C-alpha positions in Angstrom: 103.1 200.2 137.1 106.5 198.5 136.8 108.2 197.2 139.9 111.3 199.4 139.5 109.0 202.5 139.3 107.2 201.5 142.5 110.6 200.9 144.2 111.8 204.4 143.3 108.6 206.0 144.4 108.9 204.3 147.7 112.5 205.5 148.1 111.5 209.1 147.2 108.6 209.0 149.7 110.8 207.7 152.5 113.5 210.3 151.8 111.1 213.2 151.4 109.5 212.3 154.8 113.0 212.1 156.3 113.8 215.5 154.9 110.6 217.0 156.3 111.1 215.5 159.8 114.8 216.4 160.0 114.2 220.1 159.7 114.2 220.7 155.9 117.9 221.6 155.7 119.1 222.4 152.2 122.0 220.0 152.6 119.5 217.2 153.1 118.2 217.8 149.6 121.6 217.1 148.2 121.8 213.9 150.3 118.3 212.9 149.2 119.2 213.3 145.5 122.5 211.3 146.0 120.6 208.5 147.7 118.0 208.3 145.0 120.7 208.2 142.3 122.6 205.6 144.2 119.4 203.5 144.6 118.9 203.6 140.8 122.5 202.3 140.4 121.8 199.5 142.9 118.5 198.6 141.1 120.4 198.1 137.9 123.3 196.2 139.6 120.8 193.9 141.4 118.9 193.1 138.2 122.2 192.4 136.4 123.1 190.0 139.2 119.7 188.3 139.1 120.1 187.8 135.3 123.6 186.5 135.8 122.3 184.0 138.4 119.7 182.7 135.9 122.4 182.4 133.2 124.7 180.4 135.6 121.9 178.0 136.4 121.7 177.1 132.7 123.9 174.3 131.4 125.9 176.8 129.5 128.4 178.2 132.0 130.1 180.5 129.5 128.3 183.5 131.1 129.6 182.8 134.6 131.3 185.7 136.3 133.0 184.7 139.5 133.4 188.1 141.1 129.6 188.6 141.3 129.6 186.9 144.7 131.3 190.1 146.0 128.4 192.3 145.0 126.4 191.9 148.2 129.6 191.6 150.4 130.8 195.0 149.2 127.3 196.4 149.6 127.2 195.4 153.2 130.7 196.5 154.0 130.4 200.0 152.4 127.0 200.6 153.9 128.3 199.8 157.4 131.1 202.4 156.9 128.6 204.9 155.6 126.3 204.3 158.5 129.0 205.1 161.1 130.0 208.2 159.1 126.5 209.5 158.7 125.6 208.9 162.3 128.6 211.0 163.2 127.6 213.8 160.8 123.8 213.6 161.5 123.1 213.0 157.8 119.6 211.6 158.3 118.6 211.2 154.6 121.8 209.3 154.0 121.1 207.0 157.0 117.7 206.2 155.5 119.6 205.4 152.3 121.8 203.0 154.2 118.7 201.1 155.5 117.2 201.1 152.0 120.3 199.7 150.4 120.8 197.0 153.0 117.1 195.9 152.8 116.9 196.1 149.0 118.5 192.7 148.2 116.2 191.1 150.8 113.2 192.7 149.1 114.3 191.5 145.7 114.7 187.9 147.0 111.2 188.1 148.5 109.8 189.7 145.3 111.4 187.2 143.0 110.4 184.2 145.2 106.8 185.5 145.3 106.8 186.0 141.6 108.1 182.5 140.9 105.6 180.8 143.1 102.6 182.3 141.3 
């Protein structure tokens, strides 16, 4: 099974459990779907960033994109704001999403480091 599929299945499991433990409110289903779709977006953005980093390490710097350093900075800033907002609203599936999005870059670094060292 591909890594990206395992990642999505983990996110779906975490969010389904959150929905079940938070009282199975219909609005949480909407939050769960939104978080899953946003996670898919973050997966693609992260893989594009990883590929760009590999291109920049080559001698050919023609592929360099300077604004990519802002990818994780914006991620952390926006998730901090969402966290405050979701705590205030009691949006539990969305709060799980915040944790997932903040931990995902760390997971990718670990996964890629482990993959390289094989």
